[in-house]
N, C-alpha and C positions, 0 to 999 in steps of 0.2 A: 815201623820198618827198622830192623836191626842191622848190624854191620854186615852180616852175610848177605842180606837182601841188597844192600847198597853195592857190595862187591859184585854180585851177580849182575845187577843192573848196569854197573860201570863196564863190566866185561862185554855184555851184550851190545852196549853202545859203541864200544871200541871195535868190536867185530863188524858191526854194521857200517861204521865209518870206513874201515879197511875195505870192505866189499864195495861200498859206494865209490871209493877212490879207484879201485881196479876197474869197475864197470864204466866209469867216466874216462878211463884212459889217462889218468893223471900220471905224470912221471916226475922225476927229481928236478927237472928244469922248470917246472911250473908248480910252485908251491902256493897253496891257497890256505889262508887262515880260516879256521872254523868260526862261525858266528855264535855257536853254543858249545859249551864245554862237553867233551866226549865222555867225561866221568859223571858229572852231576846234572848236566843238561841246562845249567844256568847260562844266561847270555854272557858273552865275552865282550867287555867294553871296546868300542871302536878304536880308542887310543891304543889299547893293548894289541889289537889286531894289526894296526899299522906299525907299531913299534917292533913287534916280533913276527917276522915273516914265517908263515906256516904254524902259528900258534894253535894249539888244540885244546888247551885247558885254561880254566880260570886260575887266578892267583892261588886261592886256597888249595885247589886240587893239584896244581903244579907243585906246590910246597910239599904236599903229602906224597907225591910220586917220587920226589927227590929224596 
């Protein structure tokens, strides 16, 4: 899998996540942390989910997105 494949996969996951949020009727007052990273799909540790309300990425992917 090359970088372009990873980018396409990350984009597809992000789009699916966005659609899922809209379909579930989530709004800004109810922020839910993801259990899996929207970019790479790896699990997000429980401690990170609790520490950062609404977290969507694992630490390595968050670092790359910044």
